[in-house]
C-alpha positions, -999 to 999 in steps of 0.1 A, spaced: -130 50 -261 -107 19 -272 -95 39 -301 -82 67 -278 -62 46 -257 -28 34 -272 -7 26 -242 -14 13 -210 1 43 -191 -29 61 -204 -53 40 -181 -39 61 -151 -50 92 -168 -87 82 -172 -94 62 -140 -94 69 -100 -93 37 -87 -60 30 -69 -65 -7 -76 -62 0 -115 -33 20 -110 -16 -8 -90 -23 -32 -118 -9 -9 -145 23 -1 -123 28 -40 -120 26 -43 -158 53 -14 -165 76 -28 -138 68 -62 -153 76 -49 -188 109 -29 -176 122 -63 -162 114 -83 -195 128 -58 -218 159 -58 -195 163 -95 -199 161 -91 -233 187 -67 -241 211 -90 -219 201 -119 -241 212 -98 -274 245 -88 -256 251 -124 -247 245 -132 -282 269 -104 -294 296 -110 -270 293 -150 -278 298 -145 -316 325 -122 -309 342 -146 -287 343 -173 -311 359 -148 -341 401 -145 -344 415 -119 -326 428 -104 -354 393 -97 -369 377 -79 -336 391 -44 -347 369 -47 -378 342 -37 -355 333 -4 -335 343 -6 -298 306 -1 -291 287 -31 -306 252 -36 -318 228 -57 -334 235 -42 -367 273 -53 -360 259 -87 -355 244 -89 -387 275 -77 -403 296 -107 -389 269 -132 -399 269 -119 -435 306 -122 -438 309 -155 -452 349 -153 -451 351 -142 -414 323 -170 -401 346 -196 -421 374 -188 -395 352 -195 -365 366 -227 -347 336 -255 -349 340 -270 -319 345 -235 -302 313 -223 -316 295 -258 -302 306 -246 -266 298 -212 -268 264 -224 -280 258 -246 -258 266 -222 -229 245 -199 -243 216 -219 -243 219 -228 -205 218 -191 -199 189 -189 -223 169 -214 -204 174 -200 -170 165 -167 -182 137 -176 -200 124 -196 -166 128 -167 -147 108 -144 -170 78 -171 -171 81 -170 -133 78 -131 -132 49 -134 -159 34 -159 -137 37 -138 -107 24 -104 -123 -6 -123 -137 -16 -137 -100 -10 -103 -87 -31 -84 -114 -61 -113 -115 -61 -110 -77 -67 -73 -79 -92 -73 -106 -114 -100 -86 -113 -80 -53 -132 -50 -73 -166 -47 -63 -192 -23 -75 -197 -1 -47 -226 24 -38 -221 57 -27 -197 64 4 -217 66 32 -203 85 66 -217 64 99 -215 85 127 -202 70 160 -199 105 177 -216 138 175 -200 163 191 -163 180 193 -148 183 227 -139 219 228 -124 219 259 -84 229 261 -71 207 288 -53 174 274 -54 151 300 -96 159 302 -102 168 266 -79 151 245 -56 120 239 -21 115 246 -2 97 220 29 80 228 41 44 219 24 17 240 -6 39 246 -35 26 225 -70 38 215 -97 12 205 -130 17 190 -153 -15 192 -181 -23 167 -198 -47 149 -216 -49 114 -250 -57 114 -265 -74 85 -249 -66 53 -213 -69 42 -198 -31 39 -164 -18 27 -144 3 52 -131 31 30 -116 55 56 -123 72 92 -126 107 106 -100 116 128 -100 147 154 -76 175 149 -43 174 167 -45 189 200 -40 226 209 -41 238 243 -28 228 280 -11 199 293 -7 200 329 -13 239 329 16 244 302 12 254 266 6 222 245 3 225 208 9 195 183 -4 213 155 28 225 143 45 192 136 39 161 116 27 132 138 26 98 124 -5 74 136 -7 40 131 -42 24 125 -51 -13 127 -84 -30 121 -85 -64 140 -109 -93 148 -129 -90 179 -108 -81 206 -77 -95 195 -51 -71 189 -23 -94 186 -37 -102 149 -39 -75 120 -63 -73 92 -56 -40 81 -28 -15 90 -19 17 75 3 44 90 -4 79 82 15 112 87 -8 140 96 3 178 95 -25 200 103 -17 228 80 -19 200 50 -45 177 59 -80 173 45 -105 186 70 -142 183 73 -163 200 103 -133 202 127 -118 166 117 -93 154 94 -105 129 63 -81 100 62 -89 76 32 -69 42 36 -49 32 7 -72 1 2 -105 -8 10 -115 -33 37 -145 -57 38 -160 -59 69 -187 -91 69 -221 -88 85 -224 -102 119 -189 -97 124 -171 -80 157 -141 -58 148 -116 -32 165 -105 -3 152 -74 6 171 -46 42 167 -13 40 182 22 58 174 57 48 168 66 87 175 92 92 203 81 126 210 43 125 226 14 144 209 -21 150 215 -54 149 196 -90 167 204 -116 140 211 -154 140 201 -181 129 227 -216 123 227 -233 88 212 -248 96 174 -277 83 167 -283 45 158 -278 35 120 -287 7 100 -250 -7 93 -229 -7 122 -236 -12 159 -209 11 179 -198 -4 214 -223 6 241 -197 0 272 -161 9 281 -135 -16 278 -105 -19 298 -73 -37 291 -82 -69 306 -110 -71 277 -82 -76 247 -57 -99 237 -28 -69 237 6 -74 221 38 -69 239 47 -33 246 10 -23 251 10 3 285 -26 15 282 -58 5 265 -86 33 261 -119 25 244 -150 43 256 -186 43 243 -192 81 247 -160 95 237 -132 89 212 -108 95 181 -130 79 159 -162 103 151 -171 84 121 -163 58 96 -164 66 60 -179 30 44 -198 17 12 -224 -9 12 -215 -40 -8 
């Protein structure tokens, strides 16, 4: 395989791992910055040498100077003889100071990029196959939003509480019920025609003031990937969940115009990885952030029919 890979960009074509892609992008960004610094240094050398030359010799060169022009200056002994020695020393000293600062910045960038790449690589774990862990088993087919759905608006929060049983697992994504299409207080209410934003957050225990992971997802019904009556939402980064720990998954929105989603209901059968909440929780069960108006957390109905995970 190695003989076919001639550039780091090709790694993005043969891998589907987002973290590998991020490492490649980090390196490409780093490389562009370094080439920019080198180009700047080259131009500074050209400028410094020409500044040391008598003004009547400047027209000897083309208006647009290149490194080959610099070679011509250096190789022209008669021209170099006209340079004032003291002026040359001052220019070279200033140029050395510029180099020192630039090289220090380059070294800092190298260190930062290497640390980022090493951190990403160290987080890579050999996972098993994706597993769908069901929490709720039936779609609520009702068409009345205030009974059969969930209304999203700023400050209205839906939460699902769960405990990882024994093995550590990685949370890869969730299943989200469809945007609502039905009635709201006897008026037609269709949230499937416009895009809406939902912010998903993962919290330790019942503390909603601290976030382990968050990601805002834009959902347009016609374009979102669908499976069996819900949207498949894959997070950009996998999140490790440790065995024996309790977590809360929350969903909110910053959209000013309210929208609705359908719900799922009926608790699914137990599984060997996750224990989902067995009781409803009110707002007094959580540490809530400022601006929270209502908390909804139910054992037998809700927004997250299933979680997509991998066992470590």
